[in-house]
C-alpha positions in Angstrom: 0.0 0.0 0.0 3.1 2.4 0.6 3.4 2.4 -3.0 0.2 3.9 -3.9 -0.1 7.6 -4.6 -2.3 9.5 -2.5 -4.9 9.9 -5.0 -4.9 5.9 -5.5 -5.3 5.6 -1.8 -8.2 7.9 -1.6 -10.0 6.2 -4.6 -9.0 2.6 -3.1 -10.4 3.6 0.4 -13.7 4.2 -1.2 -14.4 1.2 -3.1 -16.5 -1.4 -1.4 -16.2 -4.9 -1.1 -18.7 -7.1 -3.1 -20.6 -6.5 -6.1 -23.6 -5.7 -4.2 -22.1 -2.8 -2.9 -20.5 -1.4 -6.2 -20.0 2.5 -6.2 -20.7 4.2 -9.4 -17.6 6.3 -10.8 -20.2 9.5 -10.7 -20.2 8.8 -6.9 -16.4 8.1 -6.8 -15.8 11.5 -8.3 -18.0 13.6 -6.2 -16.5 12.1 -3.1 -12.9 12.6 -4.4 -13.1 15.8 -6.2 -11.5 14.1 -9.1 -13.3 13.9 -12.6 -14.8 10.7 -13.5 -12.0 9.9 -16.1 -9.5 10.3 -13.5 -11.0 8.2 -11.0 -11.6 5.7 -14.0 -7.7 5.9 -15.0 -6.6 5.5 -11.4 -8.6 2.3 -10.9 -7.3 1.1 -14.2 -3.9 1.7 -12.7 -4.7 -0.2 -9.5 -5.8 -3.2 -11.2 -3.0 -3.4 -14.0 -0.2 -2.0 -12.3 -0.6 -3.0 -8.8 -2.7 -6.2 -9.0 -5.5 -5.1 -7.0 -8.9 -7.1 -7.6 -11.1 -4.3 -8.5 -14.2 -5.1 -10.5 -16.6 -3.1 -12.3 -20.2 -4.3 -13.2 -22.6 -2.6 -15.8 -25.8 -3.8 -14.4 -28.6 -1.4 -14.6 -29.0 0.4 -11.4 -26.3 -1.5 -9.9 -23.2 -0.7 -11.9 -20.1 0.6 -10.4 -16.8 -0.4 -9.0 -16.3 -3.1 -6.3 -13.4 -5.0 -4.6 -13.6 -8.6 -5.9 -14.1 -11.0 -2.9 -15.8 -14.0 -4.5 -16.1 -16.2 -7.5 -19.4 -14.6 -8.2 -18.0 -11.3 -8.1 -15.1 -12.3 -10.4 -17.5 -13.5 -13.1 -19.8 -10.4 -12.6 -16.6 -8.4 -13.2 -15.5 -10.1 -16.2 -18.7 -10.8 -17.8 -18.8 -7.6 -19.8 -15.2 -7.3 -20.7 -15.1 -10.0 -23.5 -17.9 -8.5 -25.4 -16.5 -5.3 -25.3 -13.1 -6.2 -26.3 -14.6 -8.1 -29.4 -16.3 -5.1 -30.6 -13.4 -2.9 -30.0 -11.2 -5.3 -32.1 -13.8 -5.6 -34.8 -14.1 -1.7 -35.1 -10.1 -1.5 -35.4 -10.2 -4.1 -38.2 -12.8 -2.3 -40.1 -10.9 0.9 -39.8 -7.6 -1.0 -41.1 -10.0 -2.0 -44.2 -11.2 1.5 -44.7 -7.8 2.9 -44.2 -6.3 0.5 -47.0 -9.1 1.6 -49.3 -8.9 5.4 -48.8 -5.1 5.6 -48.7 -4.0 2.7 -50.3 -1.9 2.2 -47.5 -1.8 -0.4 -44.7 -2.4 0.7 -41.0 -1.7 -1.9 -38.2 -4.2 -1.0 -35.6 -4.7 -4.6 -34.0 -1.8 -6.3 -32.5 -1.3 -9.8 -33.7 0.4 -12.1 -30.7 
């Protein structure tokens, strides 16, 4: 925890345990004085750089961020990620094709591993 910045600690301290207690990014922004975008970027950093189990849900009326405490929380946190990722890759591939036809030039937008 000592590796976290003041803002990271502030945001983390406001994220409740369990998906049923999820806090919306708008509320996080209100409580911290950060923009919703900055709060979202801090949460991304907490997960990706610090390995903290923070999930999110897009469920209507119950969406928001939460600390993953169970397999059910993990399922809820990851359920919406794959469909979003697939749509992003499809859009990037479509833009690659459009770039080829518009500019007669190959743009590599999607990384192949």
